[in-house]
C-alpha positions in Angstrom: 0.0 0.0 0.0 1.4 3.3 -1.0 1.2 6.2 1.5 -0.4 9.3 0.2 1.2 12.6 1.1 -0.6 14.8 3.7 -1.1 17.4 0.9 -2.9 14.8 -1.2 -5.1 13.8 1.8 -6.0 17.5 2.4 -6.7 18.1 -1.3 -9.2 15.2 -1.3 -10.8 16.5 1.8 -10.3 13.2 3.6 -8.0 14.3 6.4 -9.0 15.7 9.7 -7.0 16.1 12.9 -5.8 12.7 13.9 -6.7 11.0 10.6 -4.1 8.6 9.2 -3.9 7.2 5.7 -4.7 3.8 7.2 -8.2 4.7 8.5 -11.3 3.7 6.6 -13.8 6.3 5.5 -16.2 5.4 8.3 -13.5 5.6 11.0 -12.5 9.0 9.7 -16.2 10.1 9.9 -16.6 8.7 13.4 -13.5 10.5 14.6 -14.6 13.7 13.0 -18.0 13.5 14.6 -16.4 12.8 18.0 -14.0 15.8 17.6 -16.9 18.1 16.4 -19.1 17.0 19.3 -16.3 17.6 21.8 -15.7 21.1 20.3 -19.4 22.0 20.4 -19.8 20.6 23.9 -17.0 22.9 25.0 -18.9 25.9 23.6 -21.8 25.4 26.0 -19.7 25.5 29.1 -19.2 28.7 31.0 -15.6 29.7 31.1 -14.0 29.1 34.5 -11.6 31.4 36.1 -8.3 29.7 36.3 -7.0 29.0 39.7 -3.8 30.7 40.5 -1.0 30.8 43.0 -0.5 33.6 45.5 2.8 34.9 44.2 1.1 37.8 42.3 -0.4 39.3 45.4 1.6 42.0 47.3 2.2 40.8 50.9 3.9 44.1 51.8 0.8 46.2 51.3 -2.2 44.9 53.2 -5.5 46.5 52.2 -8.7 47.1 54.1 -12.1 46.9 52.4 -15.6 46.7 53.7 -18.9 46.7 52.0 -22.1 45.0 51.1 -21.9 41.5 49.6 -23.4 41.4 46.1 -22.5 37.9 45.1 -21.4 34.7 46.9 -19.5 31.8 45.3 -19.3 29.2 48.1 -17.3 26.4 46.4 -13.7 25.2 45.9 -10.9 25.9 45.1 -11.8 28.8 47.5 -15.0 30.7 48.4 -15.4 34.1 46.9 -17.4 37.2 47.6 -18.1 40.2 45.6 -18.2 43.4 47.6 -19.6 46.8 46.8 -17.5 49.3 48.7 -19.1 52.6 49.9 -17.8 55.9 48.5 -15.1 57.5 50.6 -14.1 54.3 52.3 -11.6 54.8 55.2 -10.0 52.2 57.5 -11.6 52.3 60.9 -9.5 54.0 63.7 -9.7 50.8 65.9 -8.6 48.4 63.1 -5.2 47.7 64.6 -6.7 46.9 68.0 -9.4 44.5 66.9 -9.2 41.1 68.6 -7.7 38.4 66.3 -8.0 34.7 66.5 -5.0 32.4 67.0 -4.1 30.5 63.8 -2.0 27.3 63.3 0.3 29.3 61.1 2.5 32.1 62.4 0.8 35.3 61.2 1.7 38.8 62.5 -1.9 39.9 62.5 -1.2 43.1 64.5 1.3 44.2 61.9 -1.1 43.5 59.0 -4.0 45.4 60.7 -1.8 48.3 61.7 -0.4 48.6 58.1 -3.7 48.1 56.3 -4.7 50.9 53.8 -7.7 51.3 51.7 -7.2 50.7 48.0 -5.8 53.5 45.8 -7.9 52.6 42.8 -11.4 53.8 42.5 -13.2 50.5 41.8 -16.3 50.1 43.9 -16.7 46.4 43.3 -14.0 44.0 44.5 -13.7 40.2 44.4 -12.6 38.8 47.7 -10.9 35.4 47.6 -11.5 33.5 50.8 -10.0 30.2 52.0 -10.9 26.7 50.8 -14.3 25.5 52.1 -12.6 23.0 54.5 -10.8 25.9 56.2 -14.0 28.0 56.2 -15.7 25.0 57.9 -12.9 24.7 60.5 -13.4 28.3 61.4 -17.2 27.7 61.5 -17.8 30.6 59.1 -21.5 30.6 58.1 -22.1 31.1 54.4 -22.7 34.8 53.9 -25.6 36.1 51.9 -25.9 38.9 49.4 -26.8 42.0 51.3 -24.6 41.1 54.3 -21.9 43.6 55.3 -18.3 42.3 55.9 -14.9 43.8 56.2 -11.6 42.2 55.0 -7.9 42.7 55.4 -5.9 41.1 52.7 -3.7 41.6 49.7 -4.3 42.8 46.1 -2.2 42.2 43.1 1.1 44.1 43.1 0.5 47.8 42.4 -3.2 47.0 42.4 -2.8 46.1 38.8 -5.3 43.9 36.9 -8.7 43.0 38.3 -9.8 44.3 41.6 -9.2 41.2 43.7 -8.2 40.7 47.3 -6.9 37.5 48.8 -8.3 37.7 52.3 -6.1 37.2 55.4 -8.8 38.2 57.9 -12.5 38.3 57.4 -14.6 40.3 59.9 -18.3 39.4 60.1 -20.2 41.3 62.8 -18.1 41.0 66.0 -16.3 37.9 64.8 -12.8 37.7 63.2 -11.6 34.8 61.1 -8.0 34.2 60.2 -8.0 32.6 56.8 -4.3 31.8 56.2 -4.5 28.6 58.2 -6.8 26.7 60.5 -7.7 27.7 64.1 -5.1 26.9 66.6 
């Protein structure tokens, strides 16, 4: 059996991705249908945000935000909230003295709270990346609801570049504080 060149296969319209000159016509059609179905199925799926590491966040510039929750995504790889910040947000005067829980990881919470600033950028909606659900459950954090008000100390991307996202270190709900870097000690 003489092998046809790839150019000849394409000219005859018989070749698709993965076709070989040894496949019968029905095998080629079956493979094409499978590839087409897979491609079409992919079109109906909502795009997922890629999970990322923490290296892009600026650990030297803690931020403070508070606001009304507009969206909750309570699933892994980590829970997320969308907050609507009020105009003219300022860090509370007592932030550095708020009681903090003890975590299993060494975290200098006092330093984080005393150095926290409000974001420089003017975005009023911020995505807050919380901890994985297993850690949220260890802290006994109840799933928040849209309309609830929370405050957060955490880190944004370096120079607050890109999307308005904060990786939460501390979540404050009412009079409770949760340390999200690690589990309760």
